[in-house]
C-alpha positions as CSV (number, residue, x, y, z in Angstrom):
1,M,14.8,3.2,8.3
2,T,14.5,0.9,5.5
3,V,11.6,0.6,3.2
4,T,10.7,-2.7,1.7
5,T,8.0,-4.0,-0.6
6,G,6.7,-7.2,0.0
7,G,4.2,-9.2,0.9
8,N,0.7,-8.7,-1.0
9,P,0.8,-5.9,-3.2
10,H,-3.1,-6.0,-3.8
11,R,-3.5,-5.5,-0.2
12,G,-1.1,-2.3,-0.4
13,E,1.4,-3.9,1.8
14,L,4.6,-1.8,2.2
15,G,6.9,-2.9,4.9
16,F,9.5,-0.7,6.8
17,E,12.0,-1.3,9.6
18,I,13.1,1.1,12.4
19,G,16.4,-0.6,14.0
20,D,15.1,-4.4,14.5
21,Q,11.5,-3.7,14.4
22,R,9.7,-4.7,11.4
23,W,6.2,-2.9,10.6
24,T,3.9,-3.6,7.4
25,F,1.2,-1.3,6.2
26,A,-1.7,-3.0,4.6
27,F,-4.4,-1.0,3.1
28,G,-6.7,-3.8,2.0
29,T,-10.4,-4.0,2.1
30,N,-11.1,-3.7,5.8
31,A,-8.5,-0.8,6.3
32,L,-10.2,1.1,3.3
33,C,-13.7,0.5,4.9
34,V,-12.3,1.6,8.4
35,I,-10.9,5.0,6.5
36,E,-14.3,5.3,4.9
37,E,-16.1,5.3,8.2
38,T,-13.6,7.1,10.1
39,F,-13.4,10.2,8.1
40,D,-17.4,9.7,7.0
41,L,-16.4,9.5,3.5
42,D,-19.1,8.2,1.0
43,N,-16.6,6.0,-0.9
44,I,-12.9,5.6,-1.0
45,T,-12.3,7.8,-4.0
46,E,-12.9,10.7,-1.7
47,L,-9.4,9.6,0.2
48,G,-7.6,12.3,-2.1
49,T,-9.6,15.0,-0.2
50,I,-8.4,14.1,3.2
51,L,-4.7,14.0,1.9
52,G,-5.0,16.8,-0.3
53,G,-4.0,20.4,0.7
54,T,-2.5,20.1,4.2
55,P,-3.9,17.2,6.7
56,S,-3.6,17.6,10.3
57,M,-1.3,15.4,12.3
58,R,-4.4,13.6,13.8
59,K,-5.6,12.7,10.2
60,I,-1.8,11.5,9.3
61,R,-1.4,9.5,12.3
62,T,-4.9,7.9,12.3
63,L,-4.3,6.9,8.5
64,F,-0.8,5.5,9.6
65,R,-2.4,3.7,12.6
66,I,-5.2,2.1,10.2
67,G,-2.5,1.1,7.6
68,L,-0.7,-0.8,10.5
69,T,-4.0,-2.2,12.1
70,D,-3.9,-5.2,9.5
71,C,-0.7,-6.7,10.1
72,H,-0.4,-5.3,13.8
73,P,-4.1,-5.5,15.2
74,E,-3.3,-4.2,18.5
75,M,-1.9,-1.0,17.3
76,T,-2.9,2.2,19.0
77,D,-2.9,5.8,17.9
78,F,-0.5,6.6,20.8
79,E,1.9,3.7,19.4
80,A,1.4,4.8,15.6
81,G,2.5,8.2,17.0
82,Q,5.5,6.8,18.5
83,I,6.4,5.0,15.4
84,M,5.9,8.2,13.3
85,E,8.5,10.1,15.6
86,A,11.0,7.2,14.7
87,V,10.5,7.3,11.1
88,G,11.4,11.2,11.1
89,G,8.2,12.8,11.9
90,L,5.3,14.2,10.0
91,E,6.5,14.2,6.4
92,P,8.3,10.8,6.1
93,S,5.2,9.2,8.0
94,L,2.9,11.0,5.3
95,E,5.4,9.6,2.4
96,L,5.1,6.1,3.7
97,V,1.3,6.1,3.9
98,M,1.1,7.7,0.3
99,R,3.3,4.9,-1.0
100,A,1.3,2.1,0.8
101,I,-1.6,3.6,-0.9
102,E,0.0,3.7,-4.3
103,T,1.0,0.1,-3.6
104,A,-2.5,-0.6,-3.1
105,F,-3.6,1.3,-6.1
106,P,-1.1,1.2,-8.8
107,E,-3.4,2.0,-11.6
108,A,-4.5,5.1,-10.0
109,A,-0.9,6.1,-9.3
110,K,0.1,5.5,-12.9
111,D,-2.2,7.8,-14.6
112,G,-3.4,10.1,-11.9
113,A,-7.2,8.6,-12.4
114,K,-9.6,10.1,-10.1
115,G,-10.7,6.5,-8.6
116,P,-8.5,3.7,-7.3
117,R,-10.6,1.1,-8.5
118,M,-10.5,-0.1,-12.0
119,P,-14.0,-0.6,-13.7
120,A,-15.3,-4.1,-13.7
121,P,-15.0,-6.4,-16.9
122,K,-17.5,-6.1,-19.6
123,A,-19.7,-9.3,-19.9
124,S,-19.0,-11.3,-23.2
125,S,-21.5,-11.7,-25.7
126,G,-22.4,-15.2,-26.6
127,R,-22.0,-18.5,-24.7
128,G,-22.6,-18.6,-20.8
129,T,-25.3,-19.3,-18.4
130,G,-27.7,-16.7,-18.7
131,R,-31.2,-16.6,-20.4
132,S,-29.6,-15.0,-23.6
133,S,-26.5,-17.3,-24.0
134,T,-26.4,-19.7,-26.7
135,S,-25.3,-23.5,-26.6
136,R,-22.0,-24.5,-27.5
137,G,-22.2,-24.7,-31.3
138,A,-25.6,-23.5,-31.6
139,K,-26.4,-20.2,-33.9
140,R,-28.7,-17.5,-32.7
141,N,-31.5,-16.5,-35.1
C-alpha cells in the first residue's frame, strides 16, 4: 500500500493505493455531518470520544466508509471492510482514518487543541458597512 497526500487538504483528502486501485479519503463538510448524524454527536469536536479508548470494528469501518464516500459515492460498508482487509486490517485502517482527519484539521493535530475548528476572525473596528462604521476619511466623535 502506498499513501499519498494530494487533492484538497482543507477537505482532509488523503490518497492511498492498493495494487493499481487508488482510493481517496475526504473528510469535508458533508462527511463530517454524516459522522455527527451516524454517531449522534452534538458537534464534530466529540469525534475524539469515538476514536478514544478502543473503538469497535464497526465504528472504524463506518468512519472508513464515510471518509471514502465523498470521492467514491457508491462505497458500501462491505466494500469498505474489504479495502480495510487489503490495507492490512484494523490498525493500518484506523491509522489511515486518523491521518485523513489530521489532514482535515492540521491546527488541532499540531497543538492537540480540543476542537478541530479555528475561532472565527474578530471583526475589525472602524470602516465597514455596518451602522457603527465610519466613512472613508471621516473621524468619529
